[in-house]
C-alpha positions in Angstrom: 73.6 -106.0 48.6 74.0 -106.8 44.9 70.7 -107.4 43.1 70.2 -110.5 41.0 69.8 -110.2 37.2 66.3 -110.7 35.9 65.4 -114.4 35.3 64.6 -113.9 31.6 68.0 -112.2 31.0 69.9 -114.9 32.8 68.2 -117.6 30.7 68.8 -115.7 27.5 72.5 -115.2 28.4 73.0 -118.8 29.2 71.5 -120.0 25.9 73.5 -117.4 24.0 76.8 -118.5 25.5 76.0 -122.2 25.0 75.0 -121.7 21.4 78.0 -119.6 20.6 80.4 -122.3 22.0 78.7 -125.1 20.2 78.4 -123.3 16.8 81.9 -121.9 17.1 83.2 -125.5 17.3 81.1 -126.3 14.2 82.8 -123.7 12.0 80.5 -120.8 12.3 82.4 -117.6 11.7 82.7 -114.4 13.7 81.1 -111.6 11.7 80.8 -107.9 12.3 77.5 -106.5 11.0 77.9 -102.7 10.7 74.8 -100.5 11.1 74.6 -97.1 9.5 75.8 -94.4 11.9 75.6 -90.6 11.9 77.2 -87.5 13.2 78.6 -84.1 12.6 82.1 -82.8 11.8 82.8 -82.9 15.6 81.4 -86.3 16.5 80.1 -89.6 15.0 78.0 -92.4 16.4 79.1 -95.9 15.3 76.8 -98.9 15.7 76.9 -102.5 14.9 76.7 -106.1 16.1 79.1 -109.0 16.5 77.6 -112.4 15.6 78.4 -115.9 14.6 77.1 -116.9 11.2 77.3 -120.1 9.1 80.2 -120.2 6.7 79.2 -119.1 3.2 78.6 -121.9 0.6 81.5 -122.1 -1.9 79.8 -123.7 -4.9 77.6 -121.8 -7.4 74.6 -124.1 -6.5 75.2 -123.5 -2.8 75.3 -119.7 -3.3 72.1 -119.8 -5.4 70.3 -121.8 -2.8 71.5 -119.5 -0.1 70.3 -116.4 -1.9 66.9 -118.0 -2.4 66.6 -118.9 1.3 67.7 -115.4 2.3 64.5 -114.1 0.7 62.6 -115.7 3.6 62.2 -113.5 6.6 63.3 -116.2 9.1 66.8 -116.2 7.7 67.3 -112.7 9.0 67.3 -114.2 12.5 69.7 -117.0 11.7 72.7 -115.8 13.7 74.0 -116.0 17.3 75.2 -112.9 19.3 78.7 -112.7 20.6 78.5 -110.9 23.9 81.3 -109.1 25.8 83.8 -109.5 23.0 86.3 -106.7 22.2 85.7 -104.6 19.2 88.0 -101.7 17.9 86.5 -98.7 16.2 88.8 -96.5 14.2 87.7 -92.9 13.4 90.3 -90.9 11.5 93.5 -91.5 13.5 91.6 -92.3 16.8 91.1 -95.9 17.9 88.7 -96.9 20.7 88.4 -100.4 22.2 85.0 -101.5 23.7 83.1 -104.6 24.6 79.9 -105.8 22.9 76.9 -105.9 25.2 74.9 -109.0 26.2 73.2 -109.0 22.8 76.5 -108.6 20.9 75.8 -104.9 20.1 78.2 -102.0 20.2 77.1 -98.3 20.1 79.6 -95.6 20.7 79.9 -91.9 20.2 83.4 -90.7 19.2 84.6 -87.1 19.3 86.6 -86.2 16.2 87.7 -83.3 14.1 87.4 -82.5 10.5 84.9 -85.1 9.4 83.7 -84.1 5.9 79.9 -83.7 5.6 78.3 -86.4 3.5 78.6 -90.1 3.4 81.7 -91.7 4.7 82.8 -94.7 6.7 84.8 -95.7 9.8 86.8 -98.9 10.4 85.5 -101.6 12.7 87.6 -104.7 13.5 87.6 -107.6 16.0 90.0 -110.5 16.5 88.8 -113.5 14.4 86.5 -111.4 12.1 87.0 -109.6 8.9 87.5 -105.9 9.2 84.5 -103.9 7.9 83.8 -100.3 6.9 80.8 -99.0 8.9 78.9 -96.3 6.9 78.2 -93.0 8.6 76.2 -90.0 7.4 78.0 -86.8 8.6 75.7 -83.7 8.7 77.0 -80.2 8.3 76.8 -78.0 11.4 74.7 -75.4 9.6 71.9 -77.9 8.6 68.6 -76.9 10.3 66.1 -79.4 8.7 65.8 -83.1 9.2 63.3 -86.1 8.8 62.6 -88.8 11.3 60.5 -91.7 9.9 58.9 -94.8 11.4 59.1 -97.9 9.2 56.4 -100.5 10.0 53.1 -99.3 8.4 54.6 -96.0 7.6 56.8 -96.9 4.6 56.3 -100.7 4.7 52.9 -102.5 5.2 53.4 -105.2 7.9 50.0 -105.3 9.6 51.6 -104.8 13.0 51.1 -105.2 16.0 48.9 -108.3 15.7 51.3 -111.0 16.6 50.4 -113.8 14.3 50.4 -111.6 11.2 53.5 -109.8 12.3 55.3 -113.2 12.7 54.1 -114.4 9.3 55.3 -111.2 7.6 58.6 -111.2 9.4 59.5 -114.8 9.3 57.7 -116.5 6.4 56.8 -114.2 3.5 59.4 -113.6 0.8 60.8 -110.2 0.3 59.2 -109.7 -3.1 55.8 -109.9 -1.5 56.4 -107.0 0.9 54.5 -103.9 -0.1 55.7 -100.3 0.1 53.2 -97.6 1.2 52.4 -95.7 -2.1 54.0 -92.3 -2.4 56.1 -92.3 0.7 59.4 -92.7 -1.2 58.5 -89.8 -3.5 57.6 -87.7 -0.5 61.0 -88.3 1.2 62.9 -87.7 -2.1 61.1 -84.4 -2.6 61.7 -83.2 0.9 65.4 -84.1 0.8 65.8 -82.5 -2.7 64.4 -79.3 -1.2 66.8 -79.4 1.7 70.2 -80.7 0.5 72.4 -82.2 3.1 69.5 -82.9 5.5 69.4 -86.1 7.5 66.8 -88.8 7.2 66.8 -91.2 10.2 64.5 -94.2 10.4 63.4 -95.0 14.0 61.5 -98.3 14.4 60.5 -100.8 17.0 61.5 -103.5 14.6 64.4 -105.9 15.3 67.9 -105.2 14.2 67.9 -108.7 12.6 65.7 -107.5 9.8 68.2 -104.8 8.7 69.6 -106.6 5.6 66.0 -107.1 4.3 65.1 -103.5 5.0 68.2 -102.2 3.2 67.2 -104.2 0.1 63.6 -103.2 0.4 64.4 -99.5 0.6 66.7 -99.7 -2.3 64.2 -101.6 -4.4 61.4 -99.1 -3.8 63.5 -95.9 -4.0 63.6 -94.8 -0.3 66.5 -92.6 0.5 69.3 -94.1 2.5 69.6 -93.1 6.1 70.7 -94.4 9.5 68.2 -96.8 11.2 67.7 -96.9 15.0 66.0 -100.2 15.8 65.8 -102.5 18.8 66.5 -106.0 19.9 64.0 -108.7 20.7 63.9 -110.8 23.8 64.4 -110.2 27.5 65.9 -107.1 29.0 67.6 -106.6 32.4 64.2 -106.1 34.1 61.4 -107.6 31.8 60.6 -110.3 29.3 60.1 -107.9 26.5 61.5 -104.5 25.8 59.2 -101.5 25.4 58.9 -100.2 21.8 57.5 -96.9 23.0 60.5 -96.3 25.3 62.9 -97.2 22.5 61.3 -94.5 20.3 61.4 -91.9 23.1 65.0 -92.6 23.8 65.9 -92.5 20.1 64.2 -89.2 19.6 66.0 -87.8 22.7 69.4 -89.0 21.4 68.8 -87.3 18.0 67.8 -84.1 19.8 71.1 -84.3 21.8 73.3 -85.1 18.8 71.8 -82.5 16.4 70.9 -79.5 18.6 70.4 -77.2 15.7 68.0 -79.3 13.7 64.2 -78.9 13.7 62.6 -82.2 12.6 59.6 -83.3 10.6 58.3 -86.5 12.3 56.6 -89.0 10.1 54.7 -92.1 11.4 51.3 -93.8 11.4 48.3 -94.2 13.6 48.6 -98.0 13.9 50.6 -97.8 17.0 51.7 -95.0 19.3 53.5 -92.6 16.9 51.0 -89.7 17.3 51.4 -89.7 21.1 55.2 -90.1 21.1 55.6 -87.3 18.5 53.3 -84.9 20.3 55.1 -85.5 23.5 58.5 -84.9 22.0 57.2 -81.6 20.4 55.7 -80.4 23.7 58.8 -81.2 25.7 61.3 -79.8 23.2 59.9 -76.5 21.9 61.3 -75.5 18.5 62.7 -78.9 17.7 59.8 -80.1 15.6 58.5 -78.3 12.5 55.6 -80.6 11.7 54.1 -84.1 12.4 52.8 -86.2 9.5 50.7 -89.2 10.3 49.9 -91.9 7.8 46.3 -93.2 8.4 45.9 -96.9 8.1 43.1 -98.0 5.8 40.0 -99.7 7.3 41.3 -103.1 6.2 44.8 -102.5 7.7 43.2 -101.4 11.0 41.2 -104.6 11.1 44.2 -106.7 10.3 46.3 -104.9 12.9 43.8 -104.6 15.7 40.7 -106.6 14.8 38.7 -103.4 14.6 38.3 -100.3 12.3 38.8 -98.1 15.4 42.1 -96.2 15.4 44.3 -97.3 18.3 44.1 -95.0 21.2 46.5 -94.5 24.1 45.5 -93.6 27.7 48.0 -90.7 27.3 46.6 -89.7 23.8 46.4 -86.0 24.7 47.2 -83.0 22.6 47.2 -79.3 23.1 44.5 -77.1 21.5 45.7 -75.5 19.3 48.5 -78.0 18.5 52.0 -77.2 19.6 53.2 -78.0 16.0 51.2 -78.5 12.8 49.9 -82.0 12.1 48.8 -83.4 8.8 47.3 -86.8 8.0 46.7 -89.0 4.9 46.5 -92.6 3.8 49.5 -92.4 1.4 52.6 -90.4 0.7 50.8 -88.7 -2.2 48.0 -87.5 0.1 50.5 -86.3 2.8 52.9 -84.5 0.4 50.8 -81.4 -0.6 49.5 -81.0 3.0 53.0 -81.2 4.5 54.7 -79.0 1.9 52.0 -76.4 2.4 52.7 -76.4 6.2 56.5 -76.2 5.7 56.3 -73.5 3.0 54.3 -71.3 5.4 57.0 -71.5 8.0 60.1 -69.2 8.1 63.4 -71.0 7.4 
């Protein structure tokens, strides 16, 4: 007997289809939003989303007003998904047709040959939308070092997960008021300079809709470019809200699968569940983690995030004694840098 789809997903799908039809008739344009993919010379992962967006203003005054409005976080969510629509991905001379999922997303791994290590792009097109070049970071097969970083409260102060403040930061505050965690950009730049060609992948429970803002924020504050693995908001096939912890666990497992030769440095914060998830990953995959670096939230950030100065604990907040991999902590990137570099320098390459 065929099981019925979860109520929340059915409601979400009906609203999406109705909005797409209405706004399509009103001149909203089909738009491909490419996410940054990654891969090796043998395979690449291509990600993106198909949405309807308002037509761009054509006058100078209209473009100026649009740019000013885009500085408000709520504009990041001003689009409508286009579900189950065909998208074509072209990698080298290979073309693959696929359908977007119920949220308008596409995510495909393509086997290929001869991809040159470094930054490149693949072509993505869909009928009715402009063809775009999706960026991909191709990692050489002999690379053995990589960085995985959280975003919220690790490189960007957002005061998550307290819902009101999170909503204020995400939807209302202007981009210029968002604060970078001191020293984190310098730490990442230093580590990548010491390991040329190494990947930096950002794994976050934040919404894909905030990607344009995050790209501008990272560029403004000097964070190295890298693929971002984020999530969607709203109902799933079996619940009203998707699990951020499961998203991170799945993303880590995918990176371990896609880069079997890399041993990672995992960087996060103690405001949510990063320590638990990172330790679990290190314990389940021996040799795949070189070190864990945890940014400690200040007392004021803990109060704003949780209403208490006590660090968030998880019922599964267990660790081996001695630790499976070295762990370092600090309130800023400048505090973490000497501790982490000392740990890494003491390890054989």
